[in-house]
C-alpha positions as CSV (number, residue, x, y, z in Angstrom):
1,M,4.1,6.4,-9.1
2,A,2.0,4.0,-10.7
3,P,-2.0,3.8,-10.6
4,G,-3.6,1.2,-9.1
5,S,-0.5,-0.4,-7.1
6,C,1.4,0.0,-3.7
7,T,1.6,4.0,-4.7
8,T,-1.9,4.7,-4.2
9,G,-0.9,3.8,-1.3
10,I,1.1,7.1,-0.5
11,H,-0.9,9.4,-2.9
12,I,-3.8,8.9,-0.3
13,L,-1.8,10.2,2.6
14,L,0.1,13.1,0.1
15,E,-3.6,14.4,-0.2
16,E,-4.8,13.3,3.4
17,L,-1.6,15.9,4.5
18,G,-2.6,18.4,1.9
19,L,1.2,18.9,0.6
20,P,1.3,19.7,-2.8
21,F,3.4,17.3,-4.9
22,E,4.7,16.5,-8.4
23,A,4.0,12.8,-9.5
24,W,5.5,10.5,-12.2
25,I,3.9,8.7,-13.5
26,I,6.2,4.7,-14.4
27,S,5.4,2.4,-16.3
28,I,6.0,-0.5,-14.7
29,P,4.7,-3.2,-17.9
30,A,6.9,-0.4,-20.4
31,S,9.9,-0.7,-17.7
32,Q,10.4,2.5,-17.1
33,H,11.4,2.3,-13.6
34,L,14.7,0.3,-15.1
35,Q,15.2,3.6,-16.4
36,P,18.5,5.2,-16.0
37,E,16.5,8.2,-14.9
38,Y,14.7,6.3,-12.6
39,L,17.1,4.6,-11.7
40,A,19.2,7.5,-10.7
41,L,16.7,8.6,-7.9
42,N,15.9,5.3,-6.9
43,P,18.8,2.2,-8.1
44,K,16.0,-0.7,-6.1
45,G,14.1,0.6,-9.1
46,S,10.9,-0.2,-7.6
47,I,8.4,1.9,-6.3
48,P,7.0,4.3,-4.8
49,T,10.0,6.6,-4.4
50,L,9.5,9.4,-2.9
51,V,11.6,12.7,-4.0
52,L,12.5,15.4,-0.9
53,D,12.6,19.2,-1.9
54,D,16.4,18.6,-0.7
55,G,16.5,16.0,-3.8
56,Q,17.1,12.8,-1.2
57,S,14.6,10.2,-1.8
58,L,12.8,7.5,-0.2
59,T,12.5,4.3,-2.2
60,D,10.0,1.8,0.5
61,Y,6.4,2.0,1.2
62,I,7.2,1.7,5.1
63,A,10.1,4.3,5.5
64,I,7.8,6.3,3.0
65,S,5.1,6.6,5.1
66,Y,6.4,6.5,8.3
67,W,8.3,9.7,7.2
68,L,5.4,11.1,6.5
69,A,3.4,10.7,10.2
70,R,6.5,11.3,11.6
71,R,6.9,14.9,9.6
72,H,3.6,15.8,10.1
73,P,2.8,14.7,13.8
74,R,-0.2,17.6,13.6
75,A,-1.9,15.4,11.4
76,R,-1.6,12.1,14.1
77,L,-0.7,9.6,11.3
78,M,0.6,7.4,14.3
79,P,-0.7,6.5,17.5
80,D,1.0,8.7,20.6
81,D,1.3,5.7,23.0
82,A,4.7,2.8,22.1
83,L,2.4,0.2,21.8
84,A,-0.2,1.7,19.5
85,A,2.4,2.8,17.5
86,A,3.8,-0.2,17.3
87,R,0.6,-2.3,16.4
88,V,0.2,0.4,13.6
89,M,3.8,-0.8,12.2
90,E,3.1,-4.4,12.5
91,I,0.3,-4.2,10.6
92,L,1.4,-2.3,7.7
93,A,4.3,-4.4,7.5
94,Y,2.6,-7.5,7.6
95,V,0.6,-5.8,5.2
96,V,4.0,-4.7,3.0
97,G,5.8,-7.7,3.3
98,T,3.1,-10.5,3.3
99,V,0.2,-10.0,1.6
100,H,1.8,-7.8,-1.4
101,G,5.1,-8.5,-1.0
102,Q,4.3,-12.5,-0.7
103,G,0.7,-13.2,-2.2
104,F,-0.6,-10.1,-4.6
105,A,3.9,-10.7,-6.2
106,R,2.5,-13.9,-6.7
107,L,-1.2,-13.2,-8.3
108,F,0.2,-11.0,-10.5
109,N,3.5,-11.7,-11.5
110,A,3.7,-15.5,-11.1
111,E,6.5,-15.7,-14.6
112,G,8.3,-14.3,-12.0
113,F,8.4,-16.9,-8.9
114,A,10.9,-19.6,-10.1
115,G,9.3,-23.5,-8.8
116,S,6.7,-24.2,-10.1
117,G,4.0,-23.3,-12.6
118,K,1.7,-20.3,-13.2
119,E,-1.2,-21.7,-11.9
120,A,-0.1,-23.4,-9.1
121,L,1.9,-19.9,-7.6
122,Q,-0.9,-18.3,-8.6
123,G,-2.5,-20.6,-6.1
124,Q,-0.1,-20.6,-3.5
125,G,-0.4,-16.9,-3.5
126,R,-4.2,-16.3,-3.8
127,A,-3.2,-18.7,-0.2
128,I,-0.8,-16.5,1.0
129,V,-3.6,-13.1,0.2
130,D,-6.2,-15.3,1.9
131,K,-4.8,-16.5,5.6
132,A,-3.4,-13.2,5.7
133,F,-6.7,-11.3,5.4
134,A,-8.2,-13.7,8.3
135,I,-5.0,-13.1,10.6
136,L,-5.3,-8.7,9.7
137,D,-9.3,-9.9,10.0
138,T,-9.2,-10.9,14.3
139,Q,-6.3,-8.0,14.5
140,L,-8.7,-4.7,13.8
141,V,-9.6,-2.9,16.8
142,G,-11.9,-0.4,16.1
143,P,-13.4,1.2,12.4
144,Y,-9.3,1.6,11.3
145,A,-6.6,-1.1,10.9
146,A,-5.6,0.9,14.6
147,G,-8.7,1.7,15.8
148,E,-7.8,5.3,14.7
149,F,-6.8,6.9,10.9
150,S,-3.3,6.2,10.0
151,I,-0.2,4.3,7.9
152,A,-1.6,1.7,8.1
153,D,-5.1,2.2,7.3
154,P,-4.0,3.2,3.1
155,A,-1.9,-0.1,2.4
156,L,-4.4,-1.8,3.7
157,F,-7.2,0.0,1.3
158,Y,-4.7,-1.1,-1.3
159,V,-5.0,-4.3,-0.7
160,E,-8.3,-4.4,-0.5
161,F,-8.6,-3.1,-3.6
162,W,-6.9,-5.0,-5.2
163,A,-8.4,-7.8,-3.9
164,D,-11.6,-6.0,-5.2
165,K,-10.4,-6.0,-9.0
166,L,-9.5,-9.8,-8.7
167,D,-13.2,-10.7,-7.2
168,I,-10.9,-12.4,-3.8
169,P,-13.6,-12.2,-1.0
170,L,-13.0,-10.1,2.0
171,P,-13.7,-11.2,5.9
172,L,-16.5,-9.0,7.3
173,R,-13.8,-5.9,9.2
174,L,-11.8,-5.9,6.4
175,S,-14.8,-5.5,4.6
176,A,-16.4,-2.8,6.1
177,H,-12.6,-1.4,6.4
178,Y,-13.2,-0.9,2.2
179,T,-16.3,0.4,2.5
180,L,-15.2,2.9,4.9
181,M,-11.9,4.2,3.6
182,R,-14.2,4.3,0.2
183,S,-15.9,7.0,1.8
184,R,-13.8,8.9,2.1
185,P,-13.3,12.1,0.5
186,V,-9.6,11.8,0.0
187,V,-9.5,8.6,-1.0
188,Q,-12.6,9.1,-3.6
189,Q,-9.7,11.5,-5.7
190,V,-7.2,9.5,-5.5
191,L,-9.3,7.2,-7.7
192,R,-11.1,9.2,-9.8
193,E,-6.9,10.8,-10.3
194,E,-5.6,7.7,-10.7
195,G,-8.2,6.2,-13.2
196,Y,-10.6,4.1,-11.3
197,R,-14.1,4.8,-9.8
């Protein structure tokens, strides 16, 4: 994990489930995710990585959160209803793939994209984030992303957290979601553990 990154969402899920785990801190700026020891666990060189008890690794936010939900069904991190579960996955994929992967990636790492200059790429990233936030704001069906707390909420939280740190305003429902998530004791604990207040 890298504190304050997308791994914060997985950290929240692990704590919500009350699972014992050991966290290995990876410094992205120091390229620790590209070192042979880490690449042996995750050849993609990405975060998060969850090493299971049998030594297997899961190396994608969506895969890890889905596995946690399926592995711990009593926690009700995924709805039983097929359509409601599909909505959770729809929100989760949009947050991870578009808001994070296209929008914030340009804001945080414009140098990693070819084409226009840094400011133009950051502007594209901001436009993607703003549009995605507007869409997500209309899709929230309750206080949480899909009505009840699910695997989509920690993912939505980490991009809301980034927006807060970059002074990007959140639409009304997303702002309420962010406030609700920040009020959860586990989220407060995770932020403290990761060095945030």
